[in-house]
C-alpha positions as CSV (number, residue, x, y, z in Angstrom):
1,E,2.5,15.4,-10.3
2,M,-0.8,14.3,-8.8
3,K,-0.9,11.9,-11.8
4,Y,2.1,10.2,-10.1
5,D,0.3,9.9,-6.8
6,M,-2.6,8.0,-8.2
7,G,-0.2,5.3,-9.6
8,G,-1.6,2.6,-7.2
9,S,-5.2,3.3,-8.2
10,G,-4.2,3.2,-11.8
11,V,-2.8,-0.3,-11.3
12,V,-6.0,-1.5,-9.7
13,V,-8.1,-0.2,-12.6
14,G,-5.6,-1.5,-15.2
15,L,-5.6,-4.9,-13.5
16,M,-9.4,-5.2,-13.4
17,K,-9.6,-4.3,-17.1
18,A,-6.9,-6.9,-18.0
19,L,-8.7,-9.6,-16.0
20,A,-12.0,-8.8,-17.8
21,M,-10.4,-8.8,-21.2
22,R,-8.8,-12.1,-20.5
23,K,-12.0,-13.5,-19.1
24,A,-9.9,-14.7,-16.2
25,K,-11.5,-17.3,-13.9
26,V,-10.6,-15.5,-10.7
27,N,-12.7,-13.9,-8.0
28,A,-11.0,-10.5,-7.7
29,I,-12.4,-7.4,-6.2
30,G,-10.8,-4.0,-7.0
31,V,-11.1,-1.3,-4.4
32,V,-10.0,2.3,-5.3
33,G,-9.7,5.1,-2.8
34,L,-10.8,8.2,-4.8
35,V,-10.4,11.4,-2.8
36,E,-9.9,15.1,-3.5
37,N,-6.5,16.4,-2.3
38,H,-7.4,20.1,-2.2
39,I,-7.3,23.2,-0.1
40,G,-10.7,24.1,1.5
41,N,-12.6,24.6,4.7
42,M,-12.7,20.8,5.1
43,A,-9.0,20.3,4.5
44,T,-7.1,18.4,7.2
45,R,-4.8,20.6,9.3
46,P,-1.7,19.7,11.3
47,S,-2.7,18.4,14.8
48,D,-6.2,17.5,13.7
49,V,-7.5,14.2,15.2
50,I,-9.6,12.2,12.8
51,T,-11.4,8.8,13.2
52,S,-10.5,6.1,10.7
53,Y,-13.0,3.6,9.2
54,S,-11.5,1.1,11.6
55,G,-12.7,3.2,14.5
56,Q,-9.2,4.2,15.6
57,T,-8.2,7.8,16.0
58,I,-5.3,9.4,14.2
59,E,-3.4,12.5,15.1
60,V,-2.4,14.1,11.8
61,L,1.0,15.6,12.1
62,N,2.1,15.4,8.5
63,T,-0.6,16.5,6.0
64,D,1.5,15.2,3.2
65,A,1.2,11.7,4.6
66,E,-2.4,11.5,3.4
67,G,-2.2,8.5,1.2
68,R,-1.8,6.1,4.1
69,L,-5.1,7.5,5.6
70,V,-6.9,6.4,2.4
71,L,-5.1,3.1,2.3
72,A,-5.9,2.4,5.9
73,D,-9.6,2.8,5.3
74,G,-9.5,0.8,2.1
75,V,-7.8,-2.3,3.7
76,H,-10.1,-2.2,6.7
77,W,-13.2,-2.0,4.4
78,T,-11.9,-4.8,2.2
79,A,-11.1,-7.0,5.2
80,T,-14.5,-6.6,6.9
81,Q,-16.8,-6.2,3.9
82,T,-15.5,-9.0,1.6
83,D,-14.4,-12.6,2.0
84,A,-11.0,-11.9,0.5
85,D,-8.3,-14.6,1.0
86,L,-5.5,-12.1,0.2
87,I,-5.5,-8.3,0.3
88,I,-3.0,-6.5,-1.8
89,D,-2.6,-2.7,-1.5
90,L,-0.5,-0.7,-3.9
91,A,0.6,2.9,-3.6
92,T,3.3,5.4,-4.4
93,L,3.5,5.7,-0.7
94,T,6.9,6.9,0.4
95,G,9.9,8.5,-1.2
96,A,12.0,6.5,1.2
97,A,11.1,3.4,-0.8
98,M,13.3,4.6,-3.6
99,V,16.1,5.1,-1.1
100,A,15.6,1.5,0.1
101,T,15.0,-0.4,-3.2
102,G,15.7,2.1,-6.0
103,K,13.7,3.3,-9.1
104,V,13.4,-0.2,-10.7
105,H,12.3,-2.4,-7.8
106,A,9.1,-1.8,-5.8
107,A,9.3,-2.3,-2.0
108,I,7.0,-5.0,-0.6
109,V,5.9,-5.8,3.0
110,T,3.9,-8.8,3.9
111,S,2.9,-10.9,6.9
112,D,3.1,-14.1,4.9
113,E,6.5,-15.6,3.7
114,M,4.9,-17.7,0.9
115,V,3.2,-14.6,-0.5
116,E,6.5,-12.8,-0.3
117,T,8.3,-15.5,-2.3
118,A,5.5,-15.7,-4.8
119,V,5.4,-12.0,-5.6
120,V,9.2,-11.7,-5.9
121,E,9.3,-14.6,-8.4
122,A,6.3,-13.2,-10.3
123,G,8.1,-9.9,-10.6
124,R,11.3,-11.5,-12.0
125,K,9.2,-13.5,-14.5
126,V,7.5,-10.4,-16.1
127,G,10.3,-7.8,-15.6
128,E,8.5,-5.9,-12.8
129,P,10.9,-6.6,-9.9
130,C,10.3,-6.0,-6.3
131,H,12.2,-6.6,-3.1
132,P,11.0,-7.4,0.5
133,L,11.3,-4.9,3.3
134,I,11.3,-5.7,7.0
135,Y,8.0,-6.9,8.5
136,A,8.3,-6.3,12.3
137,P,5.2,-4.8,13.9
138,E,6.8,-4.9,17.3
139,L,9.6,-2.6,16.2
140,F,7.5,-0.1,14.1
141,R,4.2,0.4,15.9
142,K,5.9,2.5,18.6
143,E,6.9,5.0,15.9
144,F,3.3,6.2,15.7
145,R,2.6,6.6,19.4
146,S,0.4,9.6,20.2
147,Q,-0.6,11.2,23.5
148,V,-4.0,12.3,22.2
149,A,-5.0,9.5,19.7
150,D,-4.5,5.9,19.0
151,M,-1.7,6.7,16.7
152,K,0.0,9.5,14.7
153,N,0.2,9.4,10.9
154,S,3.9,10.1,10.7
155,V,6.9,8.4,12.3
156,K,8.9,9.8,15.3
157,N,12.2,8.7,13.9
158,R,12.6,9.2,10.1
159,N,15.8,7.0,10.2
160,N,13.9,3.9,11.4
161,A,12.9,2.1,8.3
162,Q,10.4,4.7,7.1
163,S,8.8,2.6,4.3
164,S,8.3,-0.4,6.6
165,C,6.8,1.9,9.2
166,A,4.4,3.3,6.5
167,A,3.3,-0.2,5.7
168,Q,2.8,-1.0,9.3
169,F,0.6,2.1,9.7
170,V,-1.7,0.6,7.0
171,A,-1.5,-2.8,8.7
172,N,-2.6,-1.2,12.0
173,H,-6.0,-0.8,10.5
174,L,-6.5,-4.5,9.6
175,P,-8.8,-6.3,12.1
176,D,-7.2,-8.8,14.5
177,E,-8.5,-11.7,12.4
178,H,-7.6,-10.7,8.8
179,P,-6.7,-12.3,5.5
180,R,-3.2,-12.6,4.3
181,W,-1.9,-9.1,3.4
182,L,0.6,-7.7,0.9
183,H,1.7,-4.1,0.7
184,V,3.4,-2.8,-2.5
185,D,5.2,0.6,-2.3
186,M,5.8,1.3,-6.0
187,A,7.1,4.9,-5.6
188,G,10.2,4.1,-7.7
189,P,9.1,2.0,-10.7
190,S,5.6,3.6,-11.3
191,W,7.1,6.7,-12.9
192,G,8.5,6.1,-16.4
193,S,11.7,7.8,-17.8
194,D,9.5,9.6,-20.3
195,G,7.7,11.5,-17.6
196,R,4.6,9.3,-17.8
197,G,3.2,6.5,-15.7
198,S,5.0,3.2,-16.4
199,G,2.1,0.9,-15.8
200,Y,4.2,-1.0,-13.3
201,G,2.2,-3.4,-11.2
202,V,-0.4,-4.7,-13.6
203,G,1.9,-7.4,-15.1
204,L,3.2,-8.2,-11.6
205,L,-0.3,-9.0,-10.2
206,L,-1.5,-10.8,-13.4
207,S,1.4,-13.2,-13.1
208,L,1.3,-13.6,-9.4
209,G,-0.7,-16.8,-9.6
210,A,2.1,-18.5,-11.6
211,G,4.4,-18.5,-8.6
212,P,4.3,-21.0,-5.6
213,K,0.9,-21.3,-4.1
214,P,0.6,-19.3,-0.8
215,S,-0.2,-21.4,2.2
């Protein structure tokens, strides 16, 4: 099922191909975190403390919460190494997203209300629906408190909006002055009923520009 876990990367590659085939007049940068999830002498172990690309330390308590480590580095690199106006990260990040929004709707988290409105309308237009989750850093950062690092990679209370917390973990690695940011947890809709990837997300992002312009 690792083919399922690379659903977010598949969207980025598919989107860049679609933009190129359309000869779209848009300045888009695709960033894909390609890593080997494998047992070995360099594998991450429970209680390891690692340093992220943002320079913050992370106590790894859940080795299955590895995707957010890659996303955290990806968003920080993008925010600091490009002049992006809007950063969108996509991932099959949490099973809890399916509990929150089901198998048809992706769960989205963003710090910008206009972006939230635009992506919801774009999803309705192309039949790739999504639904907003709570964005409240002041409520969710505390879930990752660690005594030995800047943060843990898993929540203290699994009943406290897990998917919003996972998004907040990624946002924790954005610099203080950062572009607008949108997180798409597509754990539900990225897996088709035929046991193959659905391609969810490519149409959503292609049509995003047709919605109301973000401020």
